[in-house]
N, C-alpha and C positions, 0 to 999 in steps of 0.2 A: 504494499500500500503505500502511495505517495504521502509524505508528510504534508499536513495542511499549511497553507500561508497564514501569515498573521491576520490577514482579513477573516479568514475562516475561524482562526482561534478566538477571535472577538465575537463571534457569533453566538446565538443561544445554544447551539450545539455544545458548546464547550464552557461558555462563561454565563453566569447568572446575570442577565440583562440590567438589573438595577444597580449591580455594582458599576457599571458603565455610565450610569446616569449623573451628568453634572448637576442637574436640577435636584436630585436627591442628596447626593453627597454634599453638596454646598449650600443645602437649605438649613434654615434655623432649626435647632434642636431643644426640646425641653430638658432632657438629660443627654443621652447619646444615642448613636445609631451606629450598627456593625452591618456591612453588607459583604457577605461571603462571596468568595471568587465563584464557587459553584454552589448550586442549591439542590440538585438533584443527583441520584445515583446514576442515572442515564448519563449525566455530563461526565462524570467520573469515569464511566465505561468507555466513553467516547475517547477520553485521553488515554486510557489503557490500549485501545485498539490502535489509535494513531501513533502512540509512542510506547510500544511494547517493552522495550528495553531501556528506557529512560527513567530517571528519578523524578517522579511526577511532582512530589512536594517542592522540590528545587525549582522546577519549570513554574509551578504556581507562584512560588516567591518572587521569581523574576517578574512574572505578569503583575503581581501586586505592587512591586517596587515601581514598575512603569507607571501604573494607574496612580499610585501615591503621588509620584512626581508630577504627573499631568495635573492632577487635582490641585496640588500646592501651588503649581506655577499659575493655572488659571485662577485660583483664589488669591493669590497675591497681586494678579493683574486688575482685579475689581476693587483692590484696597482694603480687603478684609484681613485682619491680623487677630482677631478674637476667636479664630477657629482652630480646634485641636484635631490635626489629622495625624494617622499614624496607622500601621499595620497591626493586627491583632490575630493571635492563634488561640483558638479554644476547642472545647468539645473533644477533648483527649480521650475520654471514656469511649468514644466511638472508634478509635484507632484499633484495629484487630490484627495488625500485620499486613494486611492487605490494602487498607485504606487509610492513607495519610491524613493529618489533620488538615483543616482547609483555612487558608489565611483569608482575612477580611479587612476591607477598608473601614476604619474606625473614625468616626466624625462626631465632633460636639462643639456647640457654641455656648453650651451651658456651663461648661468646665473652664477654669482659668488655666491656660496651659503650663505655665510656670509653676504654680501651685499643685496642679495635679502630678507633674513629674517629680516635683520634691517630695510628694506624699509617697510616690511609688519608690523612690530612692531610698526614704527613711525605712521602708519595709523590706528592702533587699536582703536576701538570704546570702550568708558566705559561701554556701555550697549550691551548685546548681541541682535543681530537681530534675527528675526523668523527663518532664514536660519541657523544661527550659533547655536541657541538652538536645532534645529533638529538634526544637526551633533553631537553636544556635547551629547545629550540623547542618540543617536545611540551608541557613543563610551562608554558612561557609562553603556550601558546595555550589553555589551560585556566585561566589566571590562578592557578597554583599554584607558580610559580617563586620567589617570595619566601618561601614557607613551608617550603622544603627547601634543604639543602646538598648538593652534588653531589661524589662522589668516583669516581675511576676506578681500576680494578685491571685489569692485563693481564699475561698469562704465555703461554708457549709450552706447550702440552699435547703431551708425546711420544706419548701413546696415540693422539690424533686427528690427529697431525701438523698442529696449525693453532693460531693465536693465540686465546686466550679473552679476551675483553674483557667486564667487568662494570662497569657504572655503578650506583653505590650512591646512592640518594635519601633522605637521613636528615632 
């Protein structure tokens, strides 16, 4: 099978289309929003068929970095500086060795970016968790680890009765 072009990769066959929407990403938020790179198992299967021997997680990170930079540049051109944009990775409980975690574009106008990052830094662990190691390794695989700082947030969610782990790639 011939590898898809970037135009094809940005289609709904591969990418959750809301993740590509500047109107969504750059809108005002009451708290925060996360737009995952893929939204359906069918999209993941399309990646596996198109790139059977590739590290899908690293490829997803590369696409997420491209989108993050695009939205940051677009946001700065409209004069906004009160938006916090980064890449997040969560839903590690869904990772089963066959399905990597999915990067998301995180956006918020409700958070103060400097204060939020400072609060993440204050909670930083001395040793990387399993989830942090997965994310760092993915960023290293696509030569992006030096361009980001990584922070972890974890808490127990009473509603789902599970621990929620989110890695912020800022």
